[in-house]
NUTORGU-51016 format. One record per residue (C-alpha): residue in one letter; x negated, y, z negated. Coordinates in steps of 0.2 Angstrom, whole numbers, plus 5000, padded with zeros to 4 digits. Layout:
aXYZ/...
//
This chain:
x536649615035/x535849705021/x534549565019/x534149575038/x533949765037/x532749745022/x531749615032/x531749725047/x531149875037/x529749775029/x529149705045/x529049885052/x528049945038/x526749805039/x526549845058/x526450025055/x525050005041/x524149885052/x524150005067/x523550145056/x522150035049/x521649995067/x521650175072/x520650225057/x519350085060/x519150135078/x518950315073/x517550265061/x516650175075/x516650325086/x515750425073/x514050395080/x512350465075/x512150575090/x511550755087/x512850895087/x513051015101/x512851195098/x513551365104/x512551525101/x513251705105/x511951845105/x512752005100/x511752155104/x511952335098/x511652445114/x512052615106/x511052775110/x510052765093/x509252595099/x508252715111/x507352765095/x507052595087/x506852495103/x505952595116/x505052445124/x506752345124/x505952215113/x507652165106/x508152115123/x506552015125/x506751925109/x508551875114/x507851815130/x506551715121/x507851625110/x509051595125/x507651515135/x507051415120/x508751325117/x508951145121/x510051085135/x511451035122/x511651215117/x512551345127/x512251525125/x513351685127/x513051865126/x514052025120/x513252195121/x514252345114/x514052535111/x515652645111/x516552495119/x515952335126/x514552355139/x514352175145/x515052005141/x514251835146/x515351685142/x514651535133/x513851425145/x513251565157/x511651525167/x510051595161/x509851685178/x511551765176/x511051815158/x509451895164/x510451995177/x511552065163/x510052105152/x509252205166/x510952305167/x510952355149/x510652535144/x510552605127/x511852745125/x513452795116/x514152755098/x514152585088/x515752495089/x515252345079/x517052285076/x517452265094/x515752185097/x515952055084/x517852025088/x517351985106/x515851875101/x516951775089/x518251755104/x516951675116/x516751515107/x517651355113/x518751255102/x517851085104/x517450985089/x515750935081/x514951095088/x513751205078/x514251385081/x513151535077/x513051725081/x511351815082/x511751995080/x510352125083/x510752305078/x509952465071/x511352535062/x513052525054/x514752565063/x514752745070/x516152805081/x516652985088/x517953015074/x518452955057/x519952855063/x518952765076/x517652715064/x518852655051/x519752555065/x518052475070/x517652435052/x519352345049/x519152245065/x517352195060/x518052135043/x519452035052/x518151965064/x517051905049/x518551815042/x518951725058/x517151675060/x517151605042/x518751505046/x517951435062/x516351385054/x515351515063/x513751575055/x513151755058/x511251795058/x510951985057/x509252055063/x509052235057/x507952335069/x507152495063/x506552545045/x508252545037/x510152545042/x510852715045/x512452695034/x512152665016/x513852565014/x513052425024/x514652345030/x513652245044/x512852135031/x514452065025/x514551965041/x512951865036/x513451845017/x515251785020/x514751655033/x513251575025/x512151655038/x510551765034/x509951945036/x508251985043/x507352155043/x506152195057/x504452215048/x504852155031/x505451985038/x504151985052/x504152035070/x505652005081/x504751855089/x504451775072/x506251815066/x506951725081/x505851575078/x506451565060/x508251575065/x508151445079/x507051315070/x507251345051/x509151405051/x509851315066/x508751165064/x508351145083/x507151005085/x505451055089/x503551015086/x502251145082/x500751135094/x499051215092/x498251365100/x496351375104/x495051495111/x495051685110/x496151805119/x496051695135/x496951555126/x497251375131/x498451245124/x498251055126/x499950975123/x500150785122/x501950725125/x502650605112/x503150475125/x503350455144/x505050465151/x505650635144/x507150705153/x506650885149/x505150965140/x504951145135/x503351225129/x503751395121/x502351525117/x502751675107/x501551815103/x501951975093/x500752075103/x501152025120/x500751875132/x500151875150/x499551775164/x500351615159/x499951465170/x500151275167/x499251115173/x500650975174/x501550865186/x503450845186/x504950825197/x505351015193/x504451145183/x504351325181/x503751465169/x504851605163/x503951745155/x504451905144/x503452035135/x503151925120/x503551745126/x503351625139/x504251455142/x503551315153/x505051205157/x504751035165/x506050905171/x505550725171/x503650755168/x502450625176/x501050665164/x500650625146/x499850785143/x500050965148/x498751115148/x499451295147/x498351445149/x498751625144/x498051795139/x498551895124/x497752045115/x497451945099/x497751755095/x498351775077/x500151815082/x500351665094/x501451525090/x501751375101/x503151255100/x503751105110/x505451035112/x505750865121/x507350785126/x507650605130/x509150515137/x509150345130/x510150195124/x509750065111/x509149895116/x509249735105/x508249585108/x508849435097/x508149275091/x509149155081/x508649035067/x509548935054/x509248885036/x509848725028/x510848725012/x511648605000/x512648614983/x513448504970/x515148434975/x516048274979/x515048134988/x513548024983/x513248014965/x511648084957/x511448084938/x513248104935/x513348244948/x513648244966/x512848324981/x513648364998/x512748465012/x513448635015/x513548715033/x511848785038/x511648965036/x511249065053/x510249215055/x509849335069/x508149425069/x508349585079/x507049685088/x507849865091/x507149995103/x507650135114/x507650125132/x507350275144/x508950255155/x508550385168/x506750335171/x505850175172/x506950095158/x505350095147/x505250075128/x505150265122/x504450205105/x503050105112/x501750245109/x500550285094/x501550445091/x503050345085/x502150205076/x502550205057/x504050325059/x505550295048/x507250285058/x509050265051/x510250155060/x511850065058/x512149875061/x514049835062/x514349995052/x513049955038/x511750095036/x509950035036/x508250115037/x506750035046/x504950085052/x504450075070/x503049955072/x502249925090/x503750005098/x505149915089/x506149905072/x506449725065/x507949685056/x508749515050/x510549485046/x511649335042/x512849305057/x513949175050/x515749225055/x515049375066/x515349365085/x514649535090/x513349665085/x513549855086/x511949955085/x511850145082/x510250245081/x510150405070/x509350535082/x509150655068/x507650555062/x506550635076/x505850805079/x506350775097/x508150785104/x508850615109/x510450605119/x510950425115/x512350315123/x512950215109/x513450115100/x512649965109/x513749805108/x512949635110/x513849465110/x513049335099/x512649165106/x511649065094/x511148885099/x512148735094/x511548655077/x510348505081/x510848335075/x510048305058/x508448215058/x507948075046/x507448125028/x505548115028/x505448205012/x504848055001/x503548015013/x502948205013/x502948204994/x501848044994/x500648125007/x500648284997/x500148194981/x498748104990/x498148264998/x498148354981/x497148214973/x495948224987/x495748414986/x495448394967/x494148264969/x493248374982/x493348524971/x492548424957/x491148364968/x490848534975/x490848614957/x489648474951/x488548494967/x488448684965/x488148684946/x486348734941/x485648664925/x484248754917/x483148704902/x483148854890/x481848874877/x482448894859/x481749024847/x480048954839/x480848974821/x482248844826/x480948704830/x482248634842/x481948564859/x482448654875/x484348644878/x485248614895/x486248764901/x487448774916/x487348944924/x488848924935/x490049014923/x488849154919/x488849324928/x487549454930/x487649624921/x486449774918/x484949824928/x483049804930/x481949954928/x480349894937/x478649974934/x477149924944/x475749954932/x474249904943/x473949844960/x472449764968/x472049904980/x472450044967/x473950114975/x475350194965/x477050124967/x478550234961/x479650154948/x481250064955/x482950014948/x483849854953/x485649844948/x486149664944/x487949704939/x489249644952/x488049524961/x488449344965/x488049234950/x486749124958/x484849094958/x483749244963/x481849264964/x480749414960/x480249424978/x482049454983/x482149594971/x480549674976/x481049664994/x482649744990/x481649884981/x480449894996/x478949844985/x477749744995/x476349654985/x475949514996/x476149324992/x475449324975/x476749214966/x478249334965/x479349214974/x479049084960/x479749194946/x481549134945/x483049224938/x484749154933/x486249244924/x486449194906/x487749204892/x488049354882/x487449474895/x485749394896/x484649344911/x483649184911/x481849204917/x480849054923/x479049054928/x478648914941/x477048994948/x475348914948/x474349054941/x475449204936/x475649244918/x477349304912/x477649374894/x479249404885/x478749534873/x477149454866/x477649274870/x476949184885/x478249094895/x477948904898/x477948854916/x479648774922/x480548834906/x481948964905/x481849104893/x483349214889/x483049404890/x484349524882/x484649714884/x483149824880/x481849684881/x480449684894/x479549554904/x477649584908/x476949494923/x475149474929/x475149394946/x474049264954/x472749394961/x472449434942/x472449614947/x474249664950/x475249694934/x477149734932/x478349774919/x480249734921/x481349814908/x483149744906/x484349884903/x486249894901/x487250004913/x488350154909/x490150144913/x489850274927/x488450174935/x489550014937/x490049984955/x491249844960/
//
């Protein structure tokens, strides 16, 4: 019995471990790349002292600006407090209801920040994978009618900070006015203990600018900055990243006020919400690729414009299959003491990955110039990869031997737009059957290859011989040796010609010219070609019969094939049809066939800065 008990216990443990492993694996698969959702509670001090620092209710306007700028995966709530709680808007409240609460707010009473923060922390849901933030706008510290009430509020504020820290809630504090009233500054502890931030109106910017910094720099809400043009009658032309957007918001903020905001667009739904210092144009399923927004503001310098775009998509995978043959040493036919046996062919899948708009025309959301070249992180069967979008797709290759199904996930955090992606995408693999092996034609191909290589070599030698120019070069008089043959094919040009027309038949002046030889093809040139490139026109007086070749040791070979020209290298007259080497700092003097036109050509080296590829 003891033996059977041990067997039973061991079997149970194996089943338990296998079950835990399967659950863990499944949990890992569910951890997709989709962006987190968010919850934001705006906490507003509505005590009587706010009448001093916020006479124009710009704090309320800034909170409205932030609430209307949140993407659809963020939910907003509101708590306003003075001696007690003045208003509460639960997380997820509609923007119209939120506006109604803002309209009812009055600045009066004391500052019970403890109860305000306590209520704000309590508004958040207990859902997982949610970013939580509190944006607190206040002009002063805790202030109550008596000492005991003030201390109770302070203690409640400290307890609420601890709860916020435990729940992962970050607190961002905007201090309205020149300074906080209470030098103890208990309020600031909320930001410091929760890894939030503190902003001072004026020192940190206007309320409009501070709200933008919290939303886009701290909370990392996806957005794209767009430009503003014209004077105080501004206009904005915004091009959408890709057709098929589910929702588009264009947010205009201005520190000095903004008015008369209109838009030129086409969409299933659209409306403009305006405040004192902001305006939001929101469109659902826009039917255009660009939007024009018009507005007026006292000065353009304080205007910022952002666009947030939301897509609803799913990954699409197009697959093509291929195989590669493989063989390795083993048992079988003998070959030099070793044996070869064919291994099973290796199979690969070439993937084309893209995102489909699932609520529109099922189009490829990446197939626009905007996304071309962007890097995207993704996972294939749990393995993290990175690829670039090219012509609307990401290409990826993997071995599929032993793999029956693919799981594809896209990291939506790679984009400045918000993507709600249904993933992972699962695809069954269906590679074609391996073909029947064909006869081995390799020996025949080897023979044909050798014959082709020999033919190419013969052609190359023939072309080289055909294109090789042989020049008879005169030797120095002292050597008393006959002219030698020289092949110019391997020589290259260097240096430059400084050209001086000393005299012309009609007496006109020709400015000196420079002709750069370095970098030119190492072939035959005529003086006529050089003069034409320098725009020197002398007429047909023999210049096309003065021939130039590249020579060894940075020299050029000059050959006179004219009838009546006289060419001198220094003081030496060049014989007709004979090549003469000319080196750096030597000159050639030419008297042309009209016996009036005379020219000097000085051969010079180039400075390193003058060399051009």
